[in-house]
mmJSON file of the N, C-alpha and C atoms, coordinates in Angstrom:
{"data_MODEL":{"atom_site":{
"group_PDB":["ATOM","ATOM","ATOM","ATOM","ATOM","ATOM","ATOM","ATOM","ATOM","ATOM","ATOM","ATOM","ATOM","ATOM","ATOM","ATOM","ATOM","ATOM","ATOM","ATOM","ATOM","ATOM","ATOM","ATOM","ATOM","ATOM","ATOM","ATOM","ATOM","ATOM","ATOM","ATOM","ATOM","ATOM","ATOM","ATOM","ATOM","ATOM","ATOM","ATOM","ATOM","ATOM","ATOM","ATOM","ATOM","ATOM","ATOM","ATOM","ATOM","ATOM","ATOM","ATOM","ATOM","ATOM","ATOM","ATOM","ATOM","ATOM","ATOM","ATOM","ATOM","ATOM","ATOM","ATOM","ATOM","ATOM","ATOM","ATOM","ATOM","ATOM","ATOM","ATOM","ATOM","ATOM","ATOM","ATOM","ATOM","ATOM","ATOM","ATOM","ATOM","ATOM","ATOM","ATOM","ATOM","ATOM","ATOM","ATOM","ATOM","ATOM","ATOM","ATOM","ATOM","ATOM","ATOM","ATOM","ATOM","ATOM","ATOM","ATOM","ATOM","ATOM","ATOM","ATOM","ATOM","ATOM","ATOM","ATOM","ATOM","ATOM","ATOM","ATOM","ATOM","ATOM","ATOM","ATOM","ATOM","ATOM","ATOM","ATOM","ATOM","ATOM","ATOM","ATOM","ATOM","ATOM","ATOM","ATOM","ATOM","ATOM","ATOM","ATOM","ATOM","ATOM","ATOM","ATOM","ATOM","ATOM","ATOM","ATOM","ATOM","ATOM","ATOM","ATOM","ATOM","ATOM","ATOM","ATOM","ATOM","ATOM","ATOM","ATOM","ATOM","ATOM","ATOM","ATOM","ATOM","ATOM","ATOM","ATOM","ATOM","ATOM","ATOM","ATOM","ATOM","ATOM","ATOM","ATOM","ATOM","ATOM","ATOM","ATOM","ATOM","ATOM"],
"id":[1,2,3,4,5,6,7,8,9,10,11,12,13,14,15,16,17,18,19,20,21,22,23,24,25,26,27,28,29,30,31,32,33,34,35,36,37,38,39,40,41,42,43,44,45,46,47,48,49,50,51,52,53,54,55,56,57,58,59,60,61,62,63,64,65,66,67,68,69,70,71,72,73,74,75,76,77,78,79,80,81,82,83,84,85,86,87,88,89,90,91,92,93,94,95,96,97,98,99,100,101,102,103,104,105,106,107,108,109,110,111,112,113,114,115,116,117,118,119,120,121,122,123,124,125,126,127,128,129,130,131,132,133,134,135,136,137,138,139,140,141,142,143,144,145,146,147,148,149,150,151,152,153,154,155,156,157,158,159,160,161,162,163,164,165,166,167,168,169,170,171,172,173,174],
"type_symbol":["N","C","C","N","C","C","N","C","C","N","C","C","N","C","C","N","C","C","N","C","C","N","C","C","N","C","C","N","C","C","N","C","C","N","C","C","N","C","C","N","C","C","N","C","C","N","C","C","N","C","C","N","C","C","N","C","C","N","C","C","N","C","C","N","C","C","N","C","C","N","C","C","N","C","C","N","C","C","N","C","C","N","C","C","N","C","C","N","C","C","N","C","C","N","C","C","N","C","C","N","C","C","N","C","C","N","C","C","N","C","C","N","C","C","N","C","C","N","C","C","N","C","C","N","C","C","N","C","C","N","C","C","N","C","C","N","C","C","N","C","C","N","C","C","N","C","C","N","C","C","N","C","C","N","C","C","N","C","C","N","C","C","N","C","C","N","C","C","N","C","C","N","C","C"],
"label_atom_id":["N","CA","C","N","CA","C","N","CA","C","N","CA","C","N","CA","C","N","CA","C","N","CA","C","N","CA","C","N","CA","C","N","CA","C","N","CA","C","N","CA","C","N","CA","C","N","CA","C","N","CA","C","N","CA","C","N","CA","C","N","CA","C","N","CA","C","N","CA","C","N","CA","C","N","CA","C","N","CA","C","N","CA","C","N","CA","C","N","CA","C","N","CA","C","N","CA","C","N","CA","C","N","CA","C","N","CA","C","N","CA","C","N","CA","C","N","CA","C","N","CA","C","N","CA","C","N","CA","C","N","CA","C","N","CA","C","N","CA","C","N","CA","C","N","CA","C","N","CA","C","N","CA","C","N","CA","C","N","CA","C","N","CA","C","N","CA","C","N","CA","C","N","CA","C","N","CA","C","N","CA","C","N","CA","C","N","CA","C","N","CA","C","N","CA","C","N","CA","C","N","CA","C"],
"label_alt_id":[null,null,null,null,null,null,null,null,null,null,null,null,null,null,null,null,null,null,null,null,null,null,null,null,null,null,null,null,null,null,null,null,null,null,null,null,null,null,null,null,null,null,null,null,null,null,null,null,null,null,null,null,null,null,null,null,null,null,null,null,null,null,null,null,null,null,null,null,null,null,null,null,null,null,null,null,null,null,null,null,null,null,null,null,null,null,null,null,null,null,null,null,null,null,null,null,null,null,null,null,null,null,null,null,null,null,null,null,null,null,null,null,null,null,null,null,null,null,null,null,null,null,null,null,null,null,null,null,null,null,null,null,null,null,null,null,null,null,null,null,null,null,null,null,null,null,null,null,null,null,null,null,null,null,null,null,null,null,null,null,null,null,null,null,null,null,null,null,null,null,null,null,null,null],
"label_comp_id":["UNK","UNK","UNK","UNK","UNK","UNK","UNK","UNK","UNK","UNK","UNK","UNK","UNK","UNK","UNK","UNK","UNK","UNK","UNK","UNK","UNK","UNK","UNK","UNK","UNK","UNK","UNK","UNK","UNK","UNK","UNK","UNK","UNK","UNK","UNK","UNK","UNK","UNK","UNK","UNK","UNK","UNK","UNK","UNK","UNK","UNK","UNK","UNK","UNK","UNK","UNK","UNK","UNK","UNK","UNK","UNK","UNK","UNK","UNK","UNK","UNK","UNK","UNK","UNK","UNK","UNK","UNK","UNK","UNK","UNK","UNK","UNK","UNK","UNK","UNK","UNK","UNK","UNK","UNK","UNK","UNK","UNK","UNK","UNK","UNK","UNK","UNK","UNK","UNK","UNK","UNK","UNK","UNK","UNK","UNK","UNK","UNK","UNK","UNK","UNK","UNK","UNK","UNK","UNK","UNK","UNK","UNK","UNK","UNK","UNK","UNK","UNK","UNK","UNK","UNK","UNK","UNK","UNK","UNK","UNK","UNK","UNK","UNK","UNK","UNK","UNK","UNK","UNK","UNK","UNK","UNK","UNK","UNK","UNK","UNK","UNK","UNK","UNK","UNK","UNK","UNK","UNK","UNK","UNK","UNK","UNK","UNK","UNK","UNK","UNK","UNK","UNK","UNK","UNK","UNK","UNK","UNK","UNK","UNK","UNK","UNK","UNK","UNK","UNK","UNK","UNK","UNK","UNK","UNK","UNK","UNK","UNK","UNK","UNK"],
"label_asym_id":["A","A","A","A","A","A","A","A","A","A","A","A","A","A","A","A","A","A","A","A","A","A","A","A","A","A","A","A","A","A","A","A","A","A","A","A","A","A","A","A","A","A","A","A","A","A","A","A","A","A","A","A","A","A","A","A","A","A","A","A","A","A","A","A","A","A","A","A","A","A","A","A","A","A","A","A","A","A","A","A","A","A","A","A","A","A","A","A","A","A","A","A","A","A","A","A","A","A","A","A","A","A","A","A","A","A","A","A","A","A","A","A","A","A","A","A","A","A","A","A","A","A","A","A","A","A","A","A","A","A","A","A","A","A","A","A","A","A","A","A","A","A","A","A","A","A","A","A","A","A","A","A","A","A","A","A","A","A","A","A","A","A","A","A","A","A","A","A","A","A","A","A","A","A"],
"label_entity_id":["1","1","1","1","1","1","1","1","1","1","1","1","1","1","1","1","1","1","1","1","1","1","1","1","1","1","1","1","1","1","1","1","1","1","1","1","1","1","1","1","1","1","1","1","1","1","1","1","1","1","1","1","1","1","1","1","1","1","1","1","1","1","1","1","1","1","1","1","1","1","1","1","1","1","1","1","1","1","1","1","1","1","1","1","1","1","1","1","1","1","1","1","1","1","1","1","1","1","1","1","1","1","1","1","1","1","1","1","1","1","1","1","1","1","1","1","1","1","1","1","1","1","1","1","1","1","1","1","1","1","1","1","1","1","1","1","1","1","1","1","1","1","1","1","1","1","1","1","1","1","1","1","1","1","1","1","1","1","1","1","1","1","1","1","1","1","1","1","1","1","1","1","1","1"],
"label_seq_id":[1,1,1,2,2,2,3,3,3,4,4,4,5,5,5,6,6,6,7,7,7,8,8,8,9,9,9,10,10,10,11,11,11,12,12,12,13,13,13,14,14,14,15,15,15,16,16,16,17,17,17,18,18,18,19,19,19,20,20,20,21,21,21,22,22,22,23,23,23,24,24,24,25,25,25,26,26,26,27,27,27,28,28,28,29,29,29,30,30,30,31,31,31,32,32,32,33,33,33,34,34,34,35,35,35,36,36,36,37,37,37,38,38,38,39,39,39,40,40,40,41,41,41,42,42,42,43,43,43,44,44,44,45,45,45,46,46,46,47,47,47,48,48,48,49,49,49,50,50,50,51,51,51,52,52,52,53,53,53,54,54,54,55,55,55,56,56,56,57,57,57,58,58,58],
"pdbx_PDB_ins_code":[null,null,null,null,null,null,null,null,null,null,null,null,null,null,null,null,null,null,null,null,null,null,null,null,null,null,null,null,null,null,null,null,null,null,null,null,null,null,null,null,null,null,null,null,null,null,null,null,null,null,null,null,null,null,null,null,null,null,null,null,null,null,null,null,null,null,null,null,null,null,null,null,null,null,null,null,null,null,null,null,null,null,null,null,null,null,null,null,null,null,null,null,null,null,null,null,null,null,null,null,null,null,null,null,null,null,null,null,null,null,null,null,null,null,null,null,null,null,null,null,null,null,null,null,null,null,null,null,null,null,null,null,null,null,null,null,null,null,null,null,null,null,null,null,null,null,null,null,null,null,null,null,null,null,null,null,null,null,null,null,null,null,null,null,null,null,null,null,null,null,null,null,null,null],
"Cartn_x":[292.133,293.017,294.53,295.151,296.536,297.459,298.18,299.047,300.128,300.499,301.689,300.964,299.691,299.026,298.808,298.231,297.979,299.38,300.465,301.609,302.104,301.637,302.032,300.738,299.5,298.519,298.506,298.321,298.265,296.969,296.63,295.485,295.757,294.739,294.946,294.808,294.387,294.159,295.612,296.055,297.139,298.501,298.197,299.264,299.626,298.716,299.158,298.768,299.117,298.91,297.251,297.011,295.684,295.464,294.445,294.174,293.072,293.221,292.286,291.135,289.857,288.836,288.223,288.556,287.886,286.447,285.915,284.363,283.658,283.922,283.294,283.886,284.834,285.746,285.908,286.825,287.321,288.544,289.107,290.651,290.311,290.822,290.535,291.736,291.627,292.622,292.439,293.182,292.842,292.991,293.859,294.26,293.206,292.522,291.522,290.231,290.05,288.866,287.992,288.574,287.92,288.028,286.981,287.059,286.849,287.598,287.555,286.903,285.945,285.357,286.167,286.164,286.735,285.471,285.584,284.518,284.91,284.47,285.071,286.455,287.042,288.59,289.317,288.657,289.371,289.037,290.207,289.989,289.529,288.501,288.166,288.75,289.822,290.549,290.166,288.865,288.427,287.784,288.221,287.668,286.106,285.627,284.125,283.482,283.998,283.379,283.685,284.463,284.854,283.673,283.662,282.591,283.396,282.742,283.497,283.354,284.334,284.524,284.389,283.469,283.272,284.494,284.46,285.45,285.402,284.068,284.016,284.474,284.564,285.026,286.521,287.286,288.674,289.322],
"Cartn_y":[182.1,182.978,182.793,183.921,183.909,183.434,182.361,181.793,182.838,183.868,184.735,185.624,186.114,186.977,186.301,185.185,184.378,184.153,184.355,184.093,185.375,186.612,187.787,188.279,187.819,188.383,187.841,188.472,188.002,188.649,187.877,188.284,189.751,190.588,192.0,192.064,191.044,191.053,190.794,189.442,188.792,188.697,189.026,188.926,187.483,186.781,185.192,184.777,183.423,182.772,182.592,182.863,182.646,181.455,180.683,179.551,179.871,179.379,179.735,178.468,178.937,178.147,178.401,177.555,177.77,177.4,176.535,176.248,177.408,178.296,179.279,180.624,180.592,181.729,182.681,182.307,182.93,182.703,183.541,183.348,183.271,182.198,181.776,181.839,182.5,182.659,181.796,180.576,179.57,180.231,181.071,181.596,182.418,183.421,184.211,183.615,182.6,181.903,183.004,183.655,184.582,184.216,184.413,184.021,185.361,185.83,187.059,186.619,187.268,187.023,187.565,186.685,187.091,187.49,188.775,189.262,189.676,189.093,189.537,189.487,188.318,187.927,188.961,189.883,190.775,190.267,189.862,189.683,190.912,190.751,191.854,191.705,192.375,192.192,193.111,193.304,194.038,193.154,193.587,192.52,192.818,193.885,194.112,193.307,192.959,192.195,190.658,190.18,188.797,188.097,186.77,186.071,185.152,184.859,183.889,182.377,181.686,180.282,179.473,178.486,177.398,176.418,175.782,174.919,173.555,173.178,172.094,172.599,173.733,174.324,174.44,174.437,174.526,173.076],
"Cartn_z":[148.422,149.204,148.78,148.505,148.081,149.185,148.956,149.968,150.497,149.661,150.171,150.993,150.809,151.66,152.85,152.984,154.162,155.103,154.469,154.987,155.969,155.439,156.22,156.979,156.936,157.733,159.101,160.047,161.588,162.294,163.262,164.081,164.493,164.31,164.94,166.338,167.211,168.425,169.085,168.846,169.569,168.656,167.353,166.389,166.13,166.439,166.014,164.656,164.389,163.158,162.901,161.635,161.194,160.229,160.341,159.633,158.563,157.393,156.26,156.128,156.596,156.343,155.096,154.076,152.697,152.595,153.62,153.435,153.841,154.898,155.532,154.996,154.199,153.844,154.918,155.797,157.004,157.382,158.067,158.669,160.154,160.771,162.15,163.02,164.087,165.138,166.272,166.304,167.385,168.841,169.007,170.329,170.959,170.055,170.645,170.189,169.466,169.042,168.284,167.286,166.457,164.978,164.226,162.82,162.087,161.183,160.452,159.088,158.609,157.277,156.153,154.91,153.888,152.842,152.354,151.641,150.442,149.24,147.985,147.813,148.394,148.403,149.256,150.059,150.879,152.331,153.196,154.562,155.306,156.194,156.999,158.305,158.64,159.799,160.902,161.228,162.437,163.438,164.627,165.73,165.811,165.485,165.727,164.445,163.539,162.44,162.573,163.636,163.789,164.571,164.369,165.153,166.016,167.201,168.123,167.423,167.645,167.235,168.518,168.155,169.36,169.352,170.502,170.647,169.659,169.152,168.176,166.879,166.507,165.343,164.892,166.176,166.184,165.975],
"occupancy":[1.0,1.0,1.0,1.0,1.0,1.0,1.0,1.0,1.0,1.0,1.0,1.0,1.0,1.0,1.0,1.0,1.0,1.0,1.0,1.0,1.0,1.0,1.0,1.0,1.0,1.0,1.0,1.0,1.0,1.0,1.0,1.0,1.0,1.0,1.0,1.0,1.0,1.0,1.0,1.0,1.0,1.0,1.0,1.0,1.0,1.0,1.0,1.0,1.0,1.0,1.0,1.0,1.0,1.0,1.0,1.0,1.0,1.0,1.0,1.0,1.0,1.0,1.0,1.0,1.0,1.0,1.0,1.0,1.0,1.0,1.0,1.0,1.0,1.0,1.0,1.0,1.0,1.0,1.0,1.0,1.0,1.0,1.0,1.0,1.0,1.0,1.0,1.0,1.0,1.0,1.0,1.0,1.0,1.0,1.0,1.0,1.0,1.0,1.0,1.0,1.0,1.0,1.0,1.0,1.0,1.0,1.0,1.0,1.0,1.0,1.0,1.0,1.0,1.0,1.0,1.0,1.0,1.0,1.0,1.0,1.0,1.0,1.0,1.0,1.0,1.0,1.0,1.0,1.0,1.0,1.0,1.0,1.0,1.0,1.0,1.0,1.0,1.0,1.0,1.0,1.0,1.0,1.0,1.0,1.0,1.0,1.0,1.0,1.0,1.0,1.0,1.0,1.0,1.0,1.0,1.0,1.0,1.0,1.0,1.0,1.0,1.0,1.0,1.0,1.0,1.0,1.0,1.0,1.0,1.0,1.0,1.0,1.0,1.0],
"B_iso_or_equiv":[0.0,0.0,0.0,0.0,0.0,0.0,0.0,0.0,0.0,0.0,0.0,0.0,0.0,0.0,0.0,0.0,0.0,0.0,0.0,0.0,0.0,0.0,0.0,0.0,0.0,0.0,0.0,0.0,0.0,0.0,0.0,0.0,0.0,0.0,0.0,0.0,0.0,0.0,0.0,0.0,0.0,0.0,0.0,0.0,0.0,0.0,0.0,0.0,0.0,0.0,0.0,0.0,0.0,0.0,0.0,0.0,0.0,0.0,0.0,0.0,0.0,0.0,0.0,0.0,0.0,0.0,0.0,0.0,0.0,0.0,0.0,0.0,0.0,0.0,0.0,0.0,0.0,0.0,0.0,0.0,0.0,0.0,0.0,0.0,0.0,0.0,0.0,0.0,0.0,0.0,0.0,0.0,0.0,0.0,0.0,0.0,0.0,0.0,0.0,0.0,0.0,0.0,0.0,0.0,0.0,0.0,0.0,0.0,0.0,0.0,0.0,0.0,0.0,0.0,0.0,0.0,0.0,0.0,0.0,0.0,0.0,0.0,0.0,0.0,0.0,0.0,0.0,0.0,0.0,0.0,0.0,0.0,0.0,0.0,0.0,0.0,0.0,0.0,0.0,0.0,0.0,0.0,0.0,0.0,0.0,0.0,0.0,0.0,0.0,0.0,0.0,0.0,0.0,0.0,0.0,0.0,0.0,0.0,0.0,0.0,0.0,0.0,0.0,0.0,0.0,0.0,0.0,0.0,0.0,0.0,0.0,0.0,0.0,0.0],
"pdbx_formal_charge":[null,null,null,null,null,null,null,null,null,null,null,null,null,null,null,null,null,null,null,null,null,null,null,null,null,null,null,null,null,null,null,null,null,null,null,null,null,null,null,null,null,null,null,null,null,null,null,null,null,null,null,null,null,null,null,null,null,null,null,null,null,null,null,null,null,null,null,null,null,null,null,null,null,null,null,null,null,null,null,null,null,null,null,null,null,null,null,null,null,null,null,null,null,null,null,null,null,null,null,null,null,null,null,null,null,null,null,null,null,null,null,null,null,null,null,null,null,null,null,null,null,null,null,null,null,null,null,null,null,null,null,null,null,null,null,null,null,null,null,null,null,null,null,null,null,null,null,null,null,null,null,null,null,null,null,null,null,null,null,null,null,null,null,null,null,null,null,null,null,null,null,null,null,null],
"auth_seq_id":[1,1,1,2,2,2,3,3,3,4,4,4,5,5,5,6,6,6,7,7,7,8,8,8,9,9,9,10,10,10,11,11,11,12,12,12,13,13,13,14,14,14,15,15,15,16,16,16,17,17,17,18,18,18,19,19,19,20,20,20,21,21,21,22,22,22,23,23,23,24,24,24,25,25,25,26,26,26,27,27,27,28,28,28,29,29,29,30,30,30,31,31,31,32,32,32,33,33,33,34,34,34,35,35,35,36,36,36,37,37,37,38,38,38,39,39,39,40,40,40,41,41,41,42,42,42,43,43,43,44,44,44,45,45,45,46,46,46,47,47,47,48,48,48,49,49,49,50,50,50,51,51,51,52,52,52,53,53,53,54,54,54,55,55,55,56,56,56,57,57,57,58,58,58],
"auth_comp_id":["UNK","UNK","UNK","UNK","UNK","UNK","UNK","UNK","UNK","UNK","UNK","UNK","UNK","UNK","UNK","UNK","UNK","UNK","UNK","UNK","UNK","UNK","UNK","UNK","UNK","UNK","UNK","UNK","UNK","UNK","UNK","UNK","UNK","UNK","UNK","UNK","UNK","UNK","UNK","UNK","UNK","UNK","UNK","UNK","UNK","UNK","UNK","UNK","UNK","UNK","UNK","UNK","UNK","UNK","UNK","UNK","UNK","UNK","UNK","UNK","UNK","UNK","UNK","UNK","UNK","UNK","UNK","UNK","UNK","UNK","UNK","UNK","UNK","UNK","UNK","UNK","UNK","UNK","UNK","UNK","UNK","UNK","UNK","UNK","UNK","UNK","UNK","UNK","UNK","UNK","UNK","UNK","UNK","UNK","UNK","UNK","UNK","UNK","UNK","UNK","UNK","UNK","UNK","UNK","UNK","UNK","UNK","UNK","UNK","UNK","UNK","UNK","UNK","UNK","UNK","UNK","UNK","UNK","UNK","UNK","UNK","UNK","UNK","UNK","UNK","UNK","UNK","UNK","UNK","UNK","UNK","UNK","UNK","UNK","UNK","UNK","UNK","UNK","UNK","UNK","UNK","UNK","UNK","UNK","UNK","UNK","UNK","UNK","UNK","UNK","UNK","UNK","UNK","UNK","UNK","UNK","UNK","UNK","UNK","UNK","UNK","UNK","UNK","UNK","UNK","UNK","UNK","UNK","UNK","UNK","UNK","UNK","UNK","UNK"],
"auth_asym_id":["A","A","A","A","A","A","A","A","A","A","A","A","A","A","A","A","A","A","A","A","A","A","A","A","A","A","A","A","A","A","A","A","A","A","A","A","A","A","A","A","A","A","A","A","A","A","A","A","A","A","A","A","A","A","A","A","A","A","A","A","A","A","A","A","A","A","A","A","A","A","A","A","A","A","A","A","A","A","A","A","A","A","A","A","A","A","A","A","A","A","A","A","A","A","A","A","A","A","A","A","A","A","A","A","A","A","A","A","A","A","A","A","A","A","A","A","A","A","A","A","A","A","A","A","A","A","A","A","A","A","A","A","A","A","A","A","A","A","A","A","A","A","A","A","A","A","A","A","A","A","A","A","A","A","A","A","A","A","A","A","A","A","A","A","A","A","A","A","A","A","A","A","A","A"],
"auth_atom_id":["N","CA","C","N","CA","C","N","CA","C","N","CA","C","N","CA","C","N","CA","C","N","CA","C","N","CA","C","N","CA","C","N","CA","C","N","CA","C","N","CA","C","N","CA","C","N","CA","C","N","CA","C","N","CA","C","N","CA","C","N","CA","C","N","CA","C","N","CA","C","N","CA","C","N","CA","C","N","CA","C","N","CA","C","N","CA","C","N","CA","C","N","CA","C","N","CA","C","N","CA","C","N","CA","C","N","CA","C","N","CA","C","N","CA","C","N","CA","C","N","CA","C","N","CA","C","N","CA","C","N","CA","C","N","CA","C","N","CA","C","N","CA","C","N","CA","C","N","CA","C","N","CA","C","N","CA","C","N","CA","C","N","CA","C","N","CA","C","N","CA","C","N","CA","C","N","CA","C","N","CA","C","N","CA","C","N","CA","C","N","CA","C","N","CA","C","N","CA","C","N","CA","C"],
"pdbx_PDB_model_num":[1,1,1,1,1,1,1,1,1,1,1,1,1,1,1,1,1,1,1,1,1,1,1,1,1,1,1,1,1,1,1,1,1,1,1,1,1,1,1,1,1,1,1,1,1,1,1,1,1,1,1,1,1,1,1,1,1,1,1,1,1,1,1,1,1,1,1,1,1,1,1,1,1,1,1,1,1,1,1,1,1,1,1,1,1,1,1,1,1,1,1,1,1,1,1,1,1,1,1,1,1,1,1,1,1,1,1,1,1,1,1,1,1,1,1,1,1,1,1,1,1,1,1,1,1,1,1,1,1,1,1,1,1,1,1,1,1,1,1,1,1,1,1,1,1,1,1,1,1,1,1,1,1,1,1,1,1,1,1,1,1,1,1,1,1,1,1,1,1,1,1,1,1,1]
}}}
């Protein structure tokens, strides 16, 4: 994941900061507890494609 791109991306729901999970290839919003997938190096920033993140994953 490009560090410059990560610096300008924000959660589409709350506009908060996203954390990069290199293991699962996801961008995670801690506030909304949503994980957005990264497919073919492209973040899919759609709430409908995000998965809920459990407390233990944060």
